[in-house]
Backbone bond lengths (Angstrom), bond angles and torsions (degrees), N, CA, C in turn:
res aa  C-N    CA-C-N  psi(-1)  N-CA   C-N-CA  omega(-1)  CA-C   N-CA-C  phi
1 M - - - 1.455 - - 1.536 109.67 -
2 E 1.346 116.78 116.17 1.450 122.41 -175.44 1.527 111.04 -65.38
3 G 1.320 117.32 136.62 1.455 120.18 -176.12 1.509 112.07 -68.02
4 D 1.353 118.92 -28.19 1.435 119.41 -174.66 1.502 111.85 -100.40
5 S 1.343 117.48 8.02 1.497 119.27 179.03 1.518 109.81 -87.08
6 V 1.309 114.54 160.88 1.488 120.97 179.36 1.505 109.58 -93.42
7 L 1.300 116.94 124.80 1.481 118.75 179.54 1.523 110.77 -72.18
8 Y 1.356 114.41 144.19 1.478 120.33 178.87 1.527 106.29 -99.54
9 P 1.317 118.45 117.33 1.468 121.26 -178.69 1.581 110.20 -73.91
10 L 1.300 115.19 137.01 1.476 118.69 -174.22 1.547 108.28 -156.23
11 N 1.331 115.87 130.48 1.464 119.44 171.00 1.497 108.63 -102.10
12 L 1.321 116.86 121.80 1.472 121.40 -173.25 1.535 110.15 -96.55
13 E 1.327 116.12 140.86 1.475 122.30 170.35 1.546 105.27 -90.26
14 L 1.312 118.03 110.55 1.439 122.76 -175.99 1.524 116.02 -105.41
15 A 1.316 116.20 -0.50 1.445 121.54 -177.14 1.551 109.53 -53.82
16 G 1.300 116.19 120.27 1.484 118.61 178.16 1.479 116.38 78.15
17 R 1.303 117.71 -0.86 1.483 121.03 -179.60 1.521 111.43 -89.53
18 S 1.322 115.33 143.72 1.460 121.03 179.24 1.518 112.45 -75.29
19 C 1.312 118.92 126.91 1.468 123.36 174.21 1.546 107.13 -133.19
20 V 1.321 114.34 143.64 1.469 120.93 -176.48 1.521 110.38 -121.79
21 V 1.308 115.06 135.17 1.484 121.36 173.98 1.504 108.17 -117.84
22 V 1.319 115.81 117.52 1.470 120.78 178.06 1.539 107.30 -94.25
23 G 1.314 115.10 118.95 1.440 120.45 -175.88 1.490 109.89 115.98
24 G 1.373 116.21 155.55 1.447 118.62 -173.62 1.542 112.85 -134.41
25 G 1.343 116.44 24.27 1.455 121.47 179.97 1.505 114.01 -88.25
26 Q 1.314 115.98 -163.44 1.464 123.31 -179.98 1.528 112.97 -63.54
27 V 1.360 115.64 -40.63 1.441 119.11 178.60 1.501 110.35 -64.75
28 A 1.304 117.23 -41.55 1.488 121.15 177.33 1.501 108.33 -62.44
29 C 1.303 119.70 -40.19 1.462 122.29 -176.92 1.506 108.37 -63.56
30 R 1.326 120.17 -41.36 1.471 120.47 -179.28 1.532 110.26 -66.87
31 K 1.339 117.04 -37.62 1.443 118.80 177.23 1.536 111.07 -64.37
32 V 1.308 115.10 -43.35 1.475 118.80 -178.41 1.522 112.51 -62.19
33 R 1.295 117.38 -41.86 1.470 121.53 178.84 1.511 110.78 -55.95
34 G 1.316 114.53 -48.57 1.456 118.61 -179.96 1.533 112.97 -63.76
35 L 1.291 117.30 -41.10 1.473 120.68 179.00 1.534 111.50 -66.87
36 L 1.307 117.93 -40.55 1.466 120.79 177.31 1.501 111.20 -64.29
37 A 1.305 116.36 -38.75 1.477 120.93 -179.36 1.544 109.40 -63.92
38 A 1.317 117.24 -28.94 1.449 122.58 179.57 1.571 112.05 -87.78
39 G 1.335 117.01 -1.05 1.416 119.64 176.13 1.523 114.27 88.35
40 A 1.297 118.61 10.90 1.459 121.13 -177.25 1.555 110.45 -72.40
41 E 1.319 114.22 156.53 1.453 122.52 173.08 1.522 106.08 -93.98
42 V 1.344 114.99 108.32 1.465 121.57 -168.99 1.507 113.03 -104.22
43 T 1.306 115.62 132.56 1.454 123.52 171.91 1.514 109.74 -117.54
44 V 1.347 117.90 126.79 1.470 122.42 177.20 1.519 106.48 -105.51
45 I 1.327 116.21 130.39 1.489 120.92 176.70 1.513 107.23 -114.78
46 A 1.329 118.08 110.48 1.435 122.18 -175.54 1.538 108.27 -169.31
47 P 1.323 118.98 140.96 1.485 121.01 178.11 1.532 110.37 -73.78
48 V 1.364 115.10 -27.53 1.482 120.32 -178.41 1.520 105.89 -135.07
49 A 1.320 115.51 142.17 1.478 120.26 179.42 1.539 109.90 -136.01
50 T 1.309 115.83 157.52 1.454 122.17 177.32 1.530 109.84 -61.74
51 D 1.329 114.95 162.53 1.462 119.09 178.29 1.544 110.71 -59.50
52 A 1.319 115.85 -40.17 1.435 122.73 -178.64 1.537 110.97 -60.65
53 L 1.346 115.42 -45.78 1.490 119.31 179.95 1.527 109.04 -67.98
54 Q 1.297 117.77 -38.06 1.469 118.64 176.96 1.508 111.48 -59.09
55 K 1.327 116.73 -43.62 1.436 121.41 -176.36 1.557 109.98 -66.74
56 M 1.344 116.17 -39.29 1.468 121.52 176.16 1.516 110.09 -61.38
57 A 1.317 115.69 -40.54 1.470 120.70 -179.15 1.521 110.34 -67.76
58 A 1.345 115.39 -44.20 1.455 120.33 179.40 1.533 112.48 -63.50
59 A 1.314 116.52 -28.43 1.480 122.84 178.32 1.491 113.41 -83.13
60 G 1.355 115.13 -3.49 1.450 120.63 178.88 1.550 113.97 79.26
61 R 1.308 115.52 16.11 1.465 118.18 -177.59 1.568 111.30 -82.96
62 L 1.307 114.79 -19.52 1.458 119.92 176.93 1.542 108.84 -148.62
63 K 1.335 113.52 165.76 1.458 121.33 175.83 1.547 109.49 -103.39
64 W 1.328 115.37 127.46 1.456 119.69 -177.41 1.528 108.46 -113.98
65 L 1.383 116.73 116.58 1.419 122.67 172.56 1.509 106.04 -94.04
66 K 1.348 116.84 105.76 1.457 120.88 -170.91 1.518 110.92 -87.09
67 Q 1.365 113.47 75.55 1.452 120.91 178.34 1.536 110.35 -165.99
68 D 1.325 114.70 167.06 1.454 117.80 174.94 1.511 109.28 -69.07
69 Y 1.346 116.07 155.04 1.441 119.61 -179.61 1.563 109.39 -67.23
70 Q 1.331 115.42 132.31 1.461 120.32 177.20 1.506 109.07 -122.91
71 Q 1.330 115.85 147.11 1.480 121.44 178.73 1.517 110.37 -51.43
72 G 1.318 115.46 131.83 1.481 121.37 175.62 1.527 114.39 102.50
73 M 1.332 116.46 -12.06 1.501 120.92 -175.21 1.525 111.37 -65.09
74 L 1.344 117.48 -33.10 1.478 117.92 -176.66 1.523 111.96 -75.14
75 K 1.283 119.98 -27.07 1.454 125.45 -173.37 1.513 109.37 -54.66
76 A 1.310 118.89 -49.89 1.484 121.65 -176.07 1.548 110.58 -72.01
77 L 1.360 116.94 -27.97 1.488 119.32 -175.91 1.542 110.77 -82.06
78 R 1.316 118.19 -24.82 1.497 123.89 179.97 1.510 111.36 46.61
79 P 1.331 118.12 59.85 1.485 119.87 -177.05 1.507 113.27 -77.55
80 L 1.330 114.51 151.37 1.450 122.66 169.37 1.509 111.02 -80.78
81 L 1.347 115.65 -43.34 1.466 123.60 -179.34 1.514 109.87 -123.32
82 V 1.341 114.74 141.61 1.469 121.08 175.74 1.517 108.47 -128.83
83 F 1.344 117.04 120.58 1.463 121.77 177.78 1.518 108.09 -102.86
84 V 1.327 118.26 123.40 1.477 122.08 -173.95 1.518 107.68 -108.52
85 T 1.362 116.00 111.04 1.481 120.21 -171.60 1.544 110.10 -136.25
86 A 1.324 119.77 8.74 1.462 122.64 -173.73 1.531 111.37 -66.33
87 S 1.289 118.55 152.72 1.452 124.25 174.77 1.535 110.90 -74.02
88 S 1.325 116.11 -20.35 1.480 121.13 -179.21 1.519 107.60 -90.62
89 Q 1.352 114.53 116.50 1.450 120.68 177.74 1.540 110.84 -61.61
90 E 1.322 115.62 -38.63 1.455 119.34 178.81 1.471 113.16 -59.26
91 A 1.341 116.22 -44.15 1.485 121.67 178.00 1.536 110.50 -62.56
92 N 1.311 114.15 -45.48 1.491 118.83 178.61 1.507 112.03 -58.05
93 E 1.348 116.52 -47.55 1.476 121.61 -178.01 1.539 110.75 -62.78
94 L 1.340 117.06 -40.83 1.451 120.22 -179.93 1.543 108.54 -65.31
95 A 1.323 117.83 -42.92 1.445 120.04 -177.37 1.546 111.43 -68.15
96 I 1.319 115.58 -40.28 1.494 118.91 177.38 1.504 110.39 -61.54
97 A 1.313 117.80 -46.65 1.446 121.19 -177.36 1.537 111.71 -61.55
98 E 1.323 115.64 -42.72 1.495 120.43 -178.80 1.536 109.27 -69.92
99 A 1.318 117.09 -42.26 1.477 120.81 -177.95 1.535 108.28 -59.57
100 K 1.329 118.43 -46.62 1.444 121.87 -177.11 1.516 111.00 -65.99
101 K 1.353 116.94 -35.21 1.429 121.06 177.57 1.556 112.76 -65.15
102 L 1.326 113.43 -33.45 1.515 120.20 -178.96 1.489 109.97 -86.29
103 G 1.328 119.49 -10.00 1.477 120.00 -179.05 1.518 114.86 88.65
104 A 1.365 115.73 8.97 1.466 119.29 177.66 1.544 109.56 -77.40
105 L 1.333 116.39 153.95 1.441 120.35 178.03 1.529 110.27 -89.00
106 V 1.368 116.45 137.79 1.456 119.26 -172.43 1.533 110.30 -113.41
107 N 1.336 113.92 139.42 1.446 121.47 170.93 1.534 105.78 -120.20
108 A 1.327 114.89 113.50 1.478 120.54 -178.30 1.520 105.42 -132.11
109 A 1.333 117.25 95.55 1.440 122.22 -174.91 1.535 112.60 -61.00
110 A 1.352 114.89 -34.15 1.444 118.30 -177.56 1.557 114.44 -83.57
111 D 1.363 113.81 -3.68 1.482 118.70 -178.65 1.497 108.07 -138.86
112 P 1.351 118.65 76.05 1.467 120.36 -176.74 1.512 115.06 -55.36
113 A 1.323 116.16 -31.34 1.505 118.65 -177.86 1.499 111.62 -64.02
114 Q 1.347 118.25 -25.06 1.446 124.03 -178.14 1.539 111.34 -98.09
115 T 1.313 118.23 -1.79 1.432 121.43 -175.32 1.493 112.63 -84.97
116 D 1.326 118.67 130.62 1.468 122.99 -179.79 1.501 111.64 -96.96
117 F 1.316 119.94 -24.08 1.429 121.11 179.59 1.522 110.60 -151.26
118 S 1.303 115.93 159.67 1.488 121.68 174.14 1.494 110.64 -119.68
119 V 1.271 117.34 159.42 1.475 122.85 177.27 1.519 108.06 -106.37
120 P 1.311 117.88 113.13 1.465 121.01 -175.66 1.517 111.67 -75.52
121 S 1.358 114.01 160.04 1.428 118.65 168.29 1.499 109.68 -63.01
122 K 1.306 119.50 149.06 1.463 120.38 -178.17 1.474 113.60 -140.27
123 V 1.332 114.52 155.02 1.442 124.72 170.57 1.509 106.02 -124.05
124 Q 1.297 116.67 117.13 1.490 121.37 -176.53 1.498 111.36 -125.30
125 R 1.358 112.85 129.95 1.457 122.58 178.66 1.526 106.39 -130.22
126 G 1.314 116.67 86.24 1.458 119.66 -172.87 1.542 111.83 64.75
127 N 1.303 118.31 -121.08 1.444 121.21 178.31 1.543 112.89 -87.97
128 F 1.331 114.28 -4.20 1.459 120.68 176.34 1.530 109.92 -82.79
129 L 1.330 117.06 116.94 1.438 121.91 -173.48 1.520 110.85 -130.71
130 L 1.351 115.36 129.68 1.465 121.86 175.22 1.528 104.21 -125.63
131 T 1.372 114.91 137.93 1.432 119.81 178.46 1.518 111.28 -127.26
132 V 1.316 117.93 149.33 1.444 124.52 -179.12 1.504 110.43 -130.58
133 S 1.303 118.07 127.36 1.466 121.81 176.90 1.514 111.56 -136.22
134 T 1.346 116.26 140.19 1.445 119.99 172.17 1.542 109.10 -109.37
135 G 1.290 115.89 16.33 1.487 119.41 178.94 1.563 112.44 65.83
136 G 1.347 115.11 21.70 1.459 118.33 -178.45 1.532 113.00 86.77
137 S 1.362 116.48 -4.27 1.495 119.93 -178.74 1.511 112.66 -66.30
138 S 1.356 116.50 -39.00 1.512 119.04 -177.77 1.481 107.41 -153.65
139 P 1.334 121.28 87.65 1.459 123.04 173.93 1.548 112.34 -55.87
140 A 1.318 116.53 -35.42 1.471 119.87 -179.50 1.550 109.75 -63.08
141 F 1.333 118.79 -43.45 1.428 122.84 179.32 1.540 110.08 -65.22
142 S 1.306 115.08 -40.24 1.462 120.53 176.73 1.527 112.52 -57.64
143 K 1.368 112.69 -43.59 1.472 117.85 177.49 1.550 111.94 -64.03
144 L 1.303 115.83 -38.72 1.469 122.34 179.32 1.495 110.31 -62.52
145 L 1.328 116.71 -43.26 1.473 121.32 178.62 1.520 111.38 -66.33
146 R 1.324 117.16 -40.72 1.436 122.48 179.21 1.535 110.67 -60.75
147 E 1.323 115.72 -42.87 1.470 119.73 -179.28 1.557 111.58 -65.15
148 R 1.334 114.56 -32.33 1.490 118.29 177.65 1.552 108.54 -71.07
149 L 1.328 115.45 -42.81 1.487 118.53 179.43 1.530 110.84 -63.49
150 E 1.333 118.77 -34.98 1.412 121.76 178.77 1.561 111.00 -60.40
151 R 1.352 115.52 -37.39 1.445 118.78 177.82 1.499 112.81 -74.79
152 E 1.333 116.89 -35.22 1.454 121.72 -175.15 1.550 112.27 -79.69
153 Y 1.300 116.14 -25.78 1.478 120.77 -178.51 1.532 110.44 -125.14
154 P 1.347 117.19 82.70 1.422 123.15 -177.49 1.545 113.04 -73.08
155 D 1.321 116.54 -175.49 1.446 121.70 -178.69 1.513 114.05 -59.48
156 S 1.346 118.25 -23.76 1.419 123.06 -178.87 1.538 112.05 -58.16
157 F 1.323 118.09 -27.54 1.447 121.08 179.47 1.538 112.51 -67.13
158 G 1.347 116.96 -39.32 1.411 121.89 174.21 1.498 112.39 -63.87
159 K 1.326 116.88 -40.73 1.459 123.39 -178.46 1.577 109.19 -68.37
160 F 1.335 115.87 -40.48 1.457 119.06 178.68 1.502 113.62 -67.15
161 L 1.337 114.51 -33.18 1.488 119.64 179.08 1.570 109.66 -63.30
162 E 1.316 115.98 -35.14 1.472 119.52 176.54 1.555 109.70 -61.41
163 R 1.348 116.22 -39.62 1.472 118.87 178.83 1.534 110.05 -68.66
164 L 1.321 116.90 -37.94 1.434 118.57 178.77 1.515 112.57 -65.74
165 M 1.315 116.79 -29.93 1.490 118.88 176.41 1.524 109.50 -65.01
166 V 1.318 118.29 -38.56 1.442 122.81 177.73 1.551 109.30 -65.02
167 L 1.350 117.03 -45.86 1.412 122.83 178.39 1.522 111.05 -61.42
168 R 1.318 117.10 -36.59 1.439 121.61 -178.77 1.514 110.07 -62.48
169 D 1.345 116.44 -43.73 1.487 120.18 177.42 1.513 110.33 -62.07
170 E 1.325 117.79 -40.13 1.483 121.66 179.55 1.528 110.10 -63.47
171 I 1.323 115.82 -43.69 1.474 118.40 -179.11 1.551 110.74 -66.71
172 K 1.291 116.14 -40.62 1.467 120.99 178.22 1.543 112.87 -58.69
173 A 1.339 114.62 -26.44 1.460 119.81 -177.88 1.544 110.30 -83.64
174 L 1.325 118.25 -10.68 1.447 120.32 178.86 1.555 112.58 -77.94
175 P 1.294 118.02 154.05 1.480 119.65 178.38 1.506 110.55 -70.34
176 G 1.366 115.64 161.91 1.455 117.87 170.31 1.508 111.38 121.15
177 G 1.346 119.26 -19.42 1.432 121.01 178.18 1.522 113.99 82.34
178 S 1.339 114.76 -179.75 1.450 120.53 -172.22 1.519 113.24 -63.51
179 R 1.321 119.54 -37.19 1.448 119.66 -178.14 1.543 110.82 -66.71
180 E 1.312 117.47 -38.30 1.446 122.17 178.15 1.515 110.44 -68.69
181 H 1.303 116.58 -38.21 1.476 121.60 177.43 1.524 110.07 -64.99
182 E 1.294 118.53 -40.95 1.450 122.48 177.60 1.541 109.99 -64.13
183 R 1.306 116.81 -41.15 1.458 120.50 179.75 1.560 109.39 -63.36
184 L 1.326 117.78 -39.63 1.461 120.36 179.61 1.515 111.04 -65.26
185 W 1.315 117.67 -37.00 1.458 120.85 176.08 1.496 111.23 -64.11
186 R 1.314 117.45 -44.68 1.503 122.87 -177.08 1.507 108.72 -62.55
187 Q 1.314 119.64 -40.37 1.447 120.84 -176.99 1.549 114.57 -80.67
188 S 1.320 114.80 -17.85 1.493 118.94 -176.23 1.532 113.72 -97.41
189 L 1.358 116.59 -19.35 1.447 119.59 -177.39 1.531 108.56 -103.99
190 N 1.324 116.71 135.84 1.486 121.34 176.68 1.509 110.59 -151.92
191 Q 1.303 116.79 171.31 1.468 122.51 -177.24 1.519 112.95 -60.50
192 G 1.347 118.20 -29.52 1.426 121.08 -179.38 1.522 110.33 -64.21
193 I 1.286 118.50 -33.14 1.472 121.33 177.77 1.501 110.95 -63.26
194 I 1.324 118.16 -40.64 1.436 123.05 177.19 1.563 110.11 -59.18
195 D 1.304 115.35 -42.30 1.447 118.78 179.63 1.575 112.74 -64.60
196 L 1.354 114.44 -37.09 1.461 120.13 176.88 1.512 110.62 -64.37
197 V 1.311 116.00 -45.35 1.486 121.97 -179.13 1.518 109.65 -62.43
198 R 1.336 117.11 -41.66 1.480 121.74 -177.75 1.530 111.92 -57.12
199 V 1.344 115.68 -36.70 1.495 119.68 -178.63 1.513 111.40 -96.14
200 G 1.303 117.87 9.77 1.465 121.97 171.80 1.514 115.28 84.46
201 Q 1.355 118.99 11.30 1.455 121.46 -179.12 1.552 108.58 -88.59
202 L 1.323 113.91 69.75 1.478 119.74 -172.43 1.543 110.46 -71.13
203 D 1.307 117.74 -38.72 1.476 119.61 179.98 1.530 111.51 -61.35
204 Q 1.329 114.88 -44.43 1.473 118.41 -179.48 1.517 111.01 -67.67
205 A 1.366 115.25 -38.44 1.453 118.89 178.01 1.536 111.94 -62.11
206 E 1.333 116.16 -42.09 1.450 120.49 179.21 1.530 110.91 -66.03
207 E 1.347 115.92 -38.74 1.457 119.69 176.80 1.518 111.32 -62.10
208 E 1.326 115.83 -39.76 1.497 119.61 178.67 1.526 110.53 -63.00
209 V 1.334 115.98 -39.57 1.462 118.32 179.19 1.573 109.33 -65.72
210 R 1.298 115.29 -49.08 1.485 120.64 -178.95 1.546 111.09 -58.59
211 N 1.316 118.23 -38.50 1.444 122.93 -178.06 1.549 109.76 -67.67
212 G 1.340 116.07 -26.40 1.434 118.48 -178.63 1.534 114.19 -87.13
213 I 1.297 115.35 -7.38 1.494 118.60 -177.25 1.539 108.57 -81.58
């Protein structure tokens, strides 16, 4: 990943998609947790794994290939994403080379030049998702920003989004077509509603939206 390039923001749907993590340490464990939360089919390739990864494997939540990475292992798995975290540089280099040959995207924290994508810090409240990235320039600053966003956008935002989904279905049922529906959303949503949601006044926020329709 070139240092002077502009990153393209993208939220991926990983449900049912094959993802591989090479390595079985704490970094690998963090990657695996995020992938499983997104519904990915995860394979870990490592001779040794953390207790947490072993428990996940025993529970059938992931597939663990208990060995060092060997050339050709990715071909059968056909992964979309490959996370390279092994302590063995040789294993990492083999995995990176094969992943790129297969067209898979690589995340290699220890080798930025070979990295195709980064995983941003996130704040998630149900379907409400905010992400923060400094492009690898300052992970500490990224963490600081995430902590601030966690305070500014509490769980109430996820709950209010559920209400908006119901309202969306109601608006879609109104006459006028998509342009009219878009106009209704523009006139009914405002910054004041965000302030109401932030302090947990969801009923009043919903009423404000309905009054604007």
